[in-house]
KEGUVO-278470 format. One record per residue: residue in three letters; x, y, z of N, C-alpha, C, O in turn. Coordinates in steps of 0.2 Angstrom, whole numbers, padded with zeros to 4 digits, always signed. Example, Ala and Ser with C-alpha at 12.3 -4.5 7.8 and 13.67 -1.06 7.14 Angstrom:
% KEGUVO-278470
ALA+0066-0028+0039+0062-0022+0039+0066-0016+0039+0071-0017+0042
SER+0064-0011+0035+0068-0005+0036+0064+0000+0039+0067+0006+0040
END
This chain:
% KEGUVO-278470
MET-0218-0220-0237-0213-0221-0229-0213-0210-0229-0213-0205-0233
GLY-0213-0211-0220-0211-0204-0218-0204-0204-0220-0201-0210-0221
GLN-0203-0199-0220-0198-0193-0222-0192-0193-0218-0194-0193-0212
VAL-0185-0194-0218-0180-0198-0211-0177-0192-0213-0176-0189-0218
ASN-0174-0191-0205-0172-0180-0206-0165-0182-0206-0162-0187-0203
GLN-0162-0179-0210-0157-0176-0211-0150-0175-0208-0150-0169-0207
PRO-0146-0177-0207-0138-0175-0201-0140-0166-0199-0142-0163-0194
SER-0140-0164-0206-0138-0158-0204-0145-0153-0201-0144-0147-0199
ASN-0153-0157-0201-0158-0155-0196-0154-0159-0190-0155-0158-0184
LEU-0154-0160-0190-0151-0161-0179-0145-0159-0178-0144-0158-0172
LEU-0142-0159-0182-0135-0151-0179-0140-0147-0179-0143-0146-0174
ASP-0142-0146-0184-0147-0137-0180-0151-0138-0178-0155-0133-0178
ARG-0153-0144-0174-0157-0143-0168-0154-0143-0161-0158-0142-0157
LEU-0150-0145-0160-0143-0149-0158-0139-0139-0154-0137-0139-0148
LYS-0138-0133-0158-0137-0130-0160-0142-0123-0154-0141-0119-0149
ARG-0149-0125-0157-0156-0122-0156-0155-0124-0150-0152-0120-0146
ALA-0155-0131-0146-0155-0133-0137-0149-0128-0133-0149-0124-0128
GLU-0144-0130-0138-0138-0128-0131-0140-0121-0133-0142-0118-0128
ALA-0139-0118-0140-0141-0108-0137-0148-0105-0131-0148-0099-0128
GLU-0154-0113-0131-0157-0112-0128-0154-0113-0119-0157-0110-0114
LEU-0151-0116-0118-0147-0120-0112-0144-0113-0111-0147-0109-0107
ARG-0139-0112-0114-0136-0105-0114-0142-0099-0109-0142-0099-0103
ARG-0146-0097-0113-0149-0091-0115-0154-0094-0106-0155-0089-0102
LEU-0156-0100-0104-0158-0100-0098-0154-0101-0092-0156-0101-0086
TRP-0145-0102-0093-0143-0100-0087-0141-0095-0086-0139-0094-0080
LYS-0141-0089-0090-0138-0084-0090-0146-0080-0088-0146-0074-0086
SER-0149-0081-0089-0158-0078-0084-0157-0085-0075-0159-0082-0070
VAL-0154-0090-0075-0156-0088-0070-0149-0088-0062-0149-0089-0056
GLY-0145-0086-0066-0137-0088-0064-0135-0094-0062-0139-0099-0061
LEU-0127-0093-0060-0126-0100-0058-0124-0101-0049-0121-0099-0045
ALA-0128-0105-0050-0130-0105-0039-0127-0111-0037-0130-0115-0033
SER-0120-0113-0041-0115-0117-0038-0110-0118-0042-0112-0117-0048
ALA-0104-0119-0041-0097-0121-0044-0090-0122-0043-0087-0117-0041
THR-0088-0127-0042-0080-0129-0038-0078-0129-0046-0080-0132-0052
ILE-0072-0125-0043-0067-0127-0047-0062-0131-0043-0061-0130-0037
SER-0059-0137-0048-0054-0140-0046-0046-0138-0050-0041-0141-0046
ARG-0045-0136-0054-0040-0135-0056-0040-0126-0059-0045-0123-0057
GLY-0036-0124-0064-0034-0117-0066-0037-0113-0062-0035-0113-0056
GLY-0043-0107-0063-0045-0102-0060-0049-0097-0064-0049-0097-0070
LEU-0051-0093-0059-0056-0088-0065-0051-0082-0067-0048-0079-0063
THR-0052-0081-0072-0050-0073-0076-0058-0070-0077-0063-0072-0080
LEU-0057-0063-0071-0059-0058-0073-0056-0054-0079-0050-0055-0080
LEU-0058-0050-0083-0055-0048-0090-0060-0042-0095-0066-0043-0098
GLN-0054-0037-0096-0058-0029-0096-0062-0026-0091-0067-0023-0092
ASP-0059-0027-0085-0062-0022-0080-0068-0026-0078-0072-0022-0075
ALA-0069-0030-0078-0075-0036-0077-0071-0036-0068-0066-0035-0065
PHE-0079-0036-0065-0080-0034-0058-0082-0043-0057-0083-0047-0062
LEU-0082-0044-0045-0083-0048-0044-0086-0046-0039-0082-0042-0036
ARG-0094-0046-0035-0096-0043-0031-0100-0049-0028-0102-0053-0032
MET-0101-0049-0019-0102-0056-0015-0110-0051-0013-0108-0045-0011
VAL-0115-0051-0014-0121-0051-0008-0123-0053-0004-0123-0059-0004
ASP-0125-0051-0001-0128-0055+0008-0140-0056+0007-0144-0054+0002
ASP-0141-0058+0010-0148-0060+0008-0151-0054+0011-0157-0053+0011
ASN-0147-0049+0012-0152-0043+0014-0150-0035+0008-0152-0029+0009
GLY-0148-0038+0004-0145-0033-0001-0141-0031+0002-0138-0027-0002
THR-0135-0031+0009-0129-0026+0007-0125-0032+0003-0126-0038+0002
GLU-0118-0027+0000-0114-0030-0003-0109-0032+0002-0114-0035+0005
ILE-0105-0033+0004-0101-0039+0006-0094-0038+0004-0090-0038+0008
LEU-0092-0036-0004-0085-0037-0007-0088-0034-0011-0094-0034-0013
TYR-0084-0031-0013-0085-0030-0023-0077-0029-0023-0074-0027-0018
MET-0072-0031-0029-0068-0031-0031-0065-0031-0038-0062-0036-0041
GLY-0065-0024-0042-0066-0023-0047-0063-0014-0049-0058-0011-0047
PRO-0067-0012-0052-0064-0005-0055-0070+0001-0051-0076+0001-0052
ASP-0067+0005-0048-0073+0011-0043-0074+0016-0050-0071+0014-0055
THR-0077+0020-0050-0079+0026-0051-0075+0030-0058-0077+0032-0063
SER-0071+0028-0057-0065+0032-0060-0062+0028-0065-0059+0031-0070
GLY-0064+0020-0064-0060+0015-0066-0053+0012-0061-0050+0008-0064
LYS-0053+0014-0056-0046+0012-0055-0050+0007-0051-0056+0006-0051
GLN-0043+0002-0048-0044-0006-0046-0046-0005-0040-0044+0000-0038
VAL-0049-0008-0036-0052-0006-0029-0054-0012-0027-0057-0016-0031
LEU-0054-0015-0020-0055-0020-0015-0059-0016-0009-0057-0011-0005
THR-0067-0021-0009-0068-0015-0003-0073-0025+0000-0077-0030-0002
ILE-0070-0023+0008-0075-0029+0011-0078-0023+0017-0076-0018+0020
ARG-0084-0029+0017-0090-0023+0022-0092-0028+0028-0090-0033+0027
ARG-0095-0028+0033-0096-0030+0038-0103-0033+0039-0105-0033+0034
GLU-0106-0035+0042-0113-0033+0043-0116-0030+0044-0117-0028+0049
GLY-0119-0026+0038-0124-0021+0038-0123-0018+0037-0127-0013+0037
GLY-0115-0016+0033-0115-0012+0025-0107-0008+0029-0103-0007+0025
ALA-0105-0006+0036-0099-0005+0038-0091-0007+0035-0088-0012+0037
ARG-0088-0002+0030-0081-0006+0029-0077-0010+0034-0077-0009+0040
LEU-0073-0014+0032-0067-0017+0039-0061-0018+0034-0055-0020+0035
LEU-0063-0017+0024-0055-0017+0026-0058-0013+0016-0062-0014+0013
PHE-0053-0009+0016-0051-0006+0008-0047-0005+0006-0042-0004+0010
THR-0047-0004-0002-0041+0000-0003-0045+0009-0007-0050+0011-0007
GLN-0038+0012-0009-0043+0016-0011-0038+0021-0014-0032+0022-0011
GLY-0040+0025-0021-0032+0030-0026-0030+0037-0020-0033+0034-0015
ASN-0029+0038-0019-0024+0043-0018-0025+0049-0023-0022+0048-0028
GLN-0029+0053-0024-0029+0061-0030-0022+0066-0030-0020+0069-0034
ALA-0022+0064-0023-0017+0070-0021-0010+0069-0024-0006+0074-0025
PHE-0009+0060-0024-0004+0057-0023-0002+0056-0027+0002+0059-0030
GLY-0007+0050-0031-0008+0046-0038-0008+0039-0034-0007+0035-0038
ARG-0007+0036-0027-0004+0031-0026-0012+0027-0022-0016+0030-0018
ASP-0012+0020-0024-0016+0017-0018-0014+0015-0014-0009+0012-0015
PHE-0018+0015-0007-0019+0009-0004-0022+0009+0002-0027+0013+0003
TRP-0020+0005+0005-0026-0002+0007-0030+0001+0015-0030+0007+0014
ALA-0031+0000+0019-0035+0006+0025-0038-0005+0032-0040-0011+0030
LEU-0038-0003+0034-0042-0007+0039-0047-0001+0044-0046+0005+0045
THR-0051-0004+0045-0055+0001+0048-0059-0004+0055-0058-0009+0057
ASP-0064+0002+0058-0065+0000+0065-0076+0001+0062-0079+0003+0056
ALA-0079-0002+0069-0090-0001+0065-0089+0005+0063-0090+0006+0057
ALA-0086+0010+0068-0086+0018+0064-0087+0021+0059-0091+0025+0058
ASP-0081+0017+0055-0076+0018+0052-0070+0024+0050-0069+0029+0046
ARG-0066+0023+0054-0061+0025+0058-0054+0022+0055-0055+0016+0054
ILE-0050+0023+0055-0044+0017+0050-0041+0016+0056-0040+0021+0060
LEU-0040+0012+0057-0035+0009+0063-0026+0006+0058-0020+0004+0061
VAL-0026+0006+0053-0022+0004+0052-0021+0004+0043-0024-0001+0039
SER-0017+0009+0040-0016+0010+0032-0008+0011+0032-0004+0013+0037
ASP-0007+0010+0025-0002+0010+0022-0001+0018+0021-0006+0021+0021
ASP+0005+0022+0020+0006+0030+0018+0004+0030+0010+0006+0026+0006
ALA+0000+0034+0008-0001+0034+0001+0003+0041-0001+0002+0042-0007
ALA+0006+0045+0001+0010+0050-0002+0016+0048-0004+0019+0052-0008
THR+0020+0043-0002+0026+0042+0000+0027+0032-0003+0032+0030-0005
GLY+0022+0030-0002+0023+0024-0004+0027+0020+0001+0028+0014+0002
VAL+0029+0024+0003+0033+0019+0010+0032+0019+0021+0035+0023+0025
GLY+0028+0013+0022+0028+0016+0027+0021+0015+0030+0016+0018+0027
LEU+0020+0013+0035+0013+0015+0038+0011+0024+0039+0015+0028+0039
ALA+0003+0026+0038+0005+0029+0037-0002+0030+0047-0003+0035+0050
ARG-0005+0023+0047-0009+0023+0053-0009+0016+0058-0012+0011+0055
PRO-0007+0014+0064-0010+0019+0069-0002+0026+0071+0002+0022+0072
TRP+0000+0032+0071+0003+0033+0073+0010+0029+0080+0008+0028+0085
LEU+0016+0029+0079+0018+0026+0084+0021+0029+0093+0027+0028+0091
PRO+0022+0032+0098+0025+0038+0099+0033+0035+0102+0033+0030+0106
VAL+0039+0038+0101+0046+0036+0103+0046+0038+0108+0043+0043+0109
GLN+0049+0034+0112+0050+0036+0120+0060+0038+0120+0065+0035+0117
LEU+0059+0044+0126+0067+0047+0125+0066+0047+0131+0060+0048+0134
TYR+0073+0046+0132+0077+0049+0140+0077+0052+0141+0080+0054+0136
GLN+0078+0057+0144+0085+0062+0150+0091+0061+0149+0091+0055+0151
LYS+0097+0063+0148+0102+0063+0144+0107+0069+0150+0113+0068+0151
PHE+0102+0073+0152+0107+0076+0159+0103+0078+0166+0097+0077+0169
VAL+0107+0081+0167+0103+0084+0175+0105+0088+0176+0110+0091+0178
PRO+0095+0090+0176+0092+0098+0175+0095+0103+0180+0097+0100+0185
ARG+0096+0110+0181+0096+0113+0183+0090+0115+0188+0091+0116+0194
THR+0087+0115+0185+0080+0115+0189+0072+0115+0185+0071+0119+0180
ILE+0067+0113+0187+0061+0114+0185+0060+0119+0187+0059+0120+0193
THR+0058+0125+0178+0054+0129+0177+0050+0130+0175+0047+0125+0172
THR+0045+0138+0176+0037+0133+0175+0035+0141+0168+0037+0147+0168
HIS+0032+0138+0164+0034+0141+0157+0024+0144+0157+0019+0140+0157
THR+0025+0151+0156+0015+0152+0154+0013+0154+0146+0016+0159+0144
ASP+0009+0151+0142+0009+0151+0137+0003+0157+0133-0001+0160+0137
GLY+0004+0158+0129-0002+0167+0126-0010+0165+0128-0015+0168+0126
LEU-0009+0160+0130-0019+0156+0134-0017+0155+0142-0023+0153+0145
GLY-0012+0156+0147-0014+0156+0152-0013+0149+0155-0014+0147+0160
GLU-0011+0147+0150-0007+0138+0155-0001+0138+0158+0002+0143+0156
VAL+0002+0134+0162+0008+0137+0164+0011+0127+0165+0008+0122+0168
TYR+0015+0127+0162+0023+0121+0160+0026+0119+0163+0028+0125+0164
SER+0029+0115+0166+0033+0113+0171+0034+0110+0165+0032+0106+0161
TYR+0043+0114+0167+0049+0110+0161+0054+0111+0164+0054+0115+0169
SER+0063+0106+0160+0068+0105+0165+0074+0109+0159+0075+0110+0153
THR+0075+0111+0163+0081+0115+0161+0091+0116+0162+0093+0114+0168
ILE+0095+0119+0158+0101+0118+0159+0106+0126+0155+0106+0129+0150
ASP+0109+0125+0162+0114+0130+0161+0119+0130+0155+0124+0126+0155
ALA+0116+0136+0149+0121+0136+0143+0129+0133+0145+0131+0130+0140
SER+0133+0133+0151+0140+0134+0152+0142+0126+0154+0147+0124+0154
LYS+0136+0124+0154+0136+0115+0156+0135+0110+0149+0134+0104+0148
ILE+0135+0114+0144+0135+0111+0137+0140+0111+0135+0142+0117+0137
THR+0145+0107+0131+0151+0104+0130+0150+0103+0121+0149+0098+0119
GLY+0151+0107+0119+0150+0107+0110+0144+0103+0109+0138+0104+0112
GLU+0145+0097+0106+0139+0094+0105+0134+0088+0109+0135+0082+0110
SER+0129+0092+0111+0125+0086+0119+0120+0085+0115+0117+0088+0111
THR+0120+0076+0119+0116+0071+0118+0110+0074+0124+0112+0073+0130
MET+0104+0077+0124+0098+0079+0128+0095+0074+0131+0093+0073+0137
TRP+0095+0070+0126+0086+0065+0126+0089+0061+0120+0091+0063+0115
GLU+0086+0053+0122+0087+0049+0118+0082+0043+0117+0076+0044+0119
GLY+0084+0037+0113+0078+0034+0114+0078+0029+0108+0079+0031+0102
ARG+0078+0022+0107+0075+0019+0102+0071+0019+0097+0067+0024+0099
ALA+0068+0017+0092+0065+0014+0088+0065+0012+0083+0069+0014+0078
SER+0059+0005+0081+0059+0005+0072+0055+0009+0068+0049+0010+0069
ILE+0059+0010+0064+0057+0018+0062+0052+0013+0053+0055+0011+0048
SER+0044+0014+0057+0039+0012+0053+0037+0016+0050+0034+0014+0045
HIS+0036+0021+0050+0032+0028+0046+0037+0031+0042+0043+0029+0042
PRO+0035+0037+0037+0038+0039+0033+0042+0047+0038+0047+0050+0037
TRP+0037+0048+0041+0040+0055+0046+0040+0056+0054+0039+0051+0058
ILE+0041+0060+0056+0041+0059+0065+0044+0068+0065+0048+0071+0062
THR+0041+0068+0071+0041+0075+0075+0041+0074+0084+0041+0070+0089
VAL+0042+0077+0084+0044+0081+0091+0044+0086+0092+0047+0090+0089
ASP+0037+0086+0101+0035+0093+0099+0037+0096+0106+0038+0090+0109
GLY+0038+0101+0111+0043+0101+0114+0044+0108+0118+0045+0111+0112
LEU+0044+0111+0121+0047+0118+0125+0056+0118+0123+0061+0113+0123
TRP+0056+0124+0120+0067+0126+0118+0066+0132+0119+0060+0135+0121
GLY+0072+0135+0118+0075+0140+0118+0078+0145+0124+0077+0141+0130
PRO+0080+0148+0125+0082+0153+0131+0076+0155+0135+0071+0157+0135
ALA+0080+0151+0141+0072+0154+0144+0075+0159+0152+0071+0162+0156
THR+0083+0159+0153+0085+0168+0156+0093+0170+0153+0095+0165+0151
GLY+0095+0173+0153+0097+0176+0154+0099+0178+0144+0094+0181+0141
THR+0106+0176+0141+0103+0180+0132+0107+0173+0130+0112+0173+0127
PRO+0105+0168+0133+0112+0159+0130+0110+0160+0119+0105+0163+0117
THR+0113+0158+0118+0107+0154+0109+0111+0147+0108+0117+0145+0109
VAL+0107+0145+0106+0105+0137+0106+0103+0135+0103+0097+0136+0101
THR+0108+0131+0098+0106+0127+0092+0103+0121+0095+0105+0120+0101
TYR+0099+0116+0092+0095+0111+0092+0095+0107+0085+0092+0107+0080
ARG+0098+0101+0088+0095+0096+0083+0093+0088+0082+0095+0084+0086
LEU+0090+0086+0079+0084+0078+0079+0091+0075+0075+0095+0078+0072
LYS+0091+0069+0076+0094+0065+0074+0092+0057+0075+0093+0053+0079
VAL+0089+0055+0068+0089+0046+0068+0093+0044+0063+0093+0046+0057
GLY+0098+0037+0068+0099+0034+0066+0107+0037+0066+0113+0035+0064
GLY+0105+0041+0069+0112+0046+0069+0113+0052+0066+0117+0056+0068
ALA+0108+0052+0060+0107+0061+0053+0106+0061+0058+0105+0058+0063
THR+0108+0069+0055+0104+0075+0057+0100+0075+0053+0101+0074+0047
VAL+0090+0077+0057+0087+0077+0050+0080+0082+0052+0074+0081+0051
ALA+0085+0086+0054+0080+0095+0056+0084+0098+0062+0084+0095+0067
GLU+0086+0104+0062+0091+0108+0066+0083+0114+0066+0078+0114+0062
TRP+0085+0118+0072+0080+0121+0075+0084+0125+0080+0087+0122+0085
SER+0085+0133+0079+0084+0140+0082+0076+0143+0086+0071+0144+0082
SER+0075+0146+0095+0071+0150+0093+0069+0154+0099+0073+0153+0103
ALA+0066+0157+0099+0067+0161+0106+0062+0155+0111+0059+0150+0110
LEU+0062+0159+0117+0059+0155+0123+0049+0150+0118+0044+0154+0116
GLY+0048+0145+0118+0041+0144+0116+0041+0136+0115+0045+0132+0117
PHE+0032+0135+0111+0033+0128+0109+0034+0125+0103+0029+0123+0102
ARG+0037+0123+0099+0037+0118+0093+0037+0114+0092+0040+0110+0095
HIS+0032+0114+0086+0035+0106+0082+0037+0107+0081+0039+0112+0083
ILE+0043+0103+0076+0048+0098+0075+0048+0092+0067+0051+0087+0068
THR+0046+0093+0064+0041+0090+0060+0052+0089+0053+0056+0093+0052
ALA+0051+0079+0051+0057+0077+0046+0056+0071+0043+0051+0067+0041
ASP+0061+0070+0042+0058+0065+0034+0063+0059+0035+0068+0060+0032
VAL+0062+0054+0038+0063+0046+0038+0061+0043+0036+0061+0037+0039
SER+0059+0043+0028+0056+0037+0025+0062+0033+0022+0062+0029+0017
ALA+0067+0035+0024+0071+0033+0019+0076+0029+0026+0080+0024+0024
GLN+0075+0030+0031+0076+0024+0036+0069+0016+0039+0070+0011+0043
VAL+0063+0017+0033+0059+0013+0036+0062+0007+0035+0067+0006+0030
GLY+0060+0002+0040+0064-0004+0043+0068-0004+0046+0069-0009+0050
ASN+0070-0001+0046+0078-0001+0051+0075-0002+0058+0069+0000+0058
ASP+0077-0005+0063+0077-0007+0067+0080-0005+0072+0086-0003+0070
TRP+0079-0002+0082+0082-0002+0084+0087+0005+0083+0093+0006+0085
THR+0083+0009+0079+0088+0016+0077+0088+0020+0083+0085+0018+0088
GLY+0090+0026+0082+0093+0028+0091+0091+0035+0085+0092+0038+0080
VAL+0086+0036+0092+0083+0044+0091+0086+0052+0097+0085+0052+0103
ALA+0087+0054+0095+0091+0056+0100+0089+0066+0098+0087+0067+0093
ILE+0090+0072+0105+0092+0078+0103+0096+0081+0105+0096+0080+0111
THR+0099+0084+0102+0106+0086+0105+0107+0093+0106+0103+0097+0102
ALA+0111+0097+0110+0111+0105+0108+0117+0107+0108+0122+0104+0111
THR+0117+0116+0105+0124+0117+0106+0123+0122+0108+0120+0126+0105
ALA+0127+0125+0115+0123+0132+0118+0131+0137+0117+0136+0134+0116
SER+0131+0144+0117+0134+0148+0120+0131+0154+0124+0125+0155+0126
GLY+0138+0158+0125+0132+0164+0131+0129+0160+0139+0128+0154+0141
SER+0128+0167+0141+0127+0167+0148+0119+0166+0149+0115+0169+0146
GLY+0117+0159+0154+0111+0162+0155+0107+0151+0156+0111+0147+0157
VAL+0099+0151+0155+0100+0145+0154+0098+0145+0149+0096+0149+0145
ILE+0096+0137+0147+0092+0136+0139+0085+0129+0142+0086+0125+0146
ALA+0080+0130+0138+0075+0128+0137+0077+0118+0135+0083+0117+0132
CYS+0072+0113+0138+0074+0107+0132+0069+0101+0137+0070+0097+0141
GLN+0064+0102+0132+0058+0098+0136+0055+0097+0131+0052+0101+0127
PRO+0057+0088+0130+0049+0089+0122+0043+0085+0127+0044+0081+0132
PHE+0037+0086+0125+0032+0083+0128+0026+0076+0126+0021+0074+0127
GLY+0034+0075+0119+0028+0071+0115+0034+0068+0107+0038+0071+0103
CYS+0033+0063+0106+0039+0062+0102+0036+0054+0097+0036+0048+0098
TYR+0031+0057+0091+0026+0049+0086+0031+0051+0081+0035+0055+0080
LEU+0029+0045+0078+0030+0042+0070+0024+0044+0068+0019+0042+0071
HIS+0024+0047+0060+0017+0046+0059+0016+0045+0051+0022+0043+0049
GLN+0013+0046+0048+0013+0046+0040+0013+0053+0037+0011+0059+0039
THR+0016+0052+0030+0014+0061+0027+0006+0067+0029+0000+0066+0027
LEU+0008+0074+0031+0004+0073+0033+0002+0082+0029-0004+0084+0030
END
């Protein structure tokens, strides 16, 4: 009589067959899969990567070279479309949407963790006084600028000179303009107010100045008042001419 295989031998064969199938799956890779319930969980810094038929990495989700978790989506050809990245200076992650030249179009602010970084948004300011005259000023490079002035005697108490409304979407605001005494010897103090709160105050000789202030506490507020005020004393004429006002990222 022939020898009959014992169950233990059959189990060994099944185990060997399963091991061979696992080896084959590992070498061939997963061609197609459907998950109808539950999900896919990647543990211990595992990553998800998608490569197109040209060998270009289109999607990567996982740790970067420093171990920080990141996401990168690329265009056909490899240019970045959307990515997250850690900011070493501030220790926060940020996300960014880019154009085909890898310029950031939209991103959040990594320094404060509050509000947008790009794009910068202008704040439209409207003149609240009748200018004495439009005067000219020559800077150190020989450029001539026209600007609005007002007699210091016309300013009673703290007066609003320029005003507008904005949705506070960024953590910082900067106003650029020409300030200071234009003629005579008046003294003048300017204030930048956002939502009624003074965020910057300055006095100077006649000249151009960038005035920058932190408004991160007001991010998310809509129809917020943005104003430039002035208080003045003495005789003469003062300049009060903003040339631009922007909400922007932490610089």
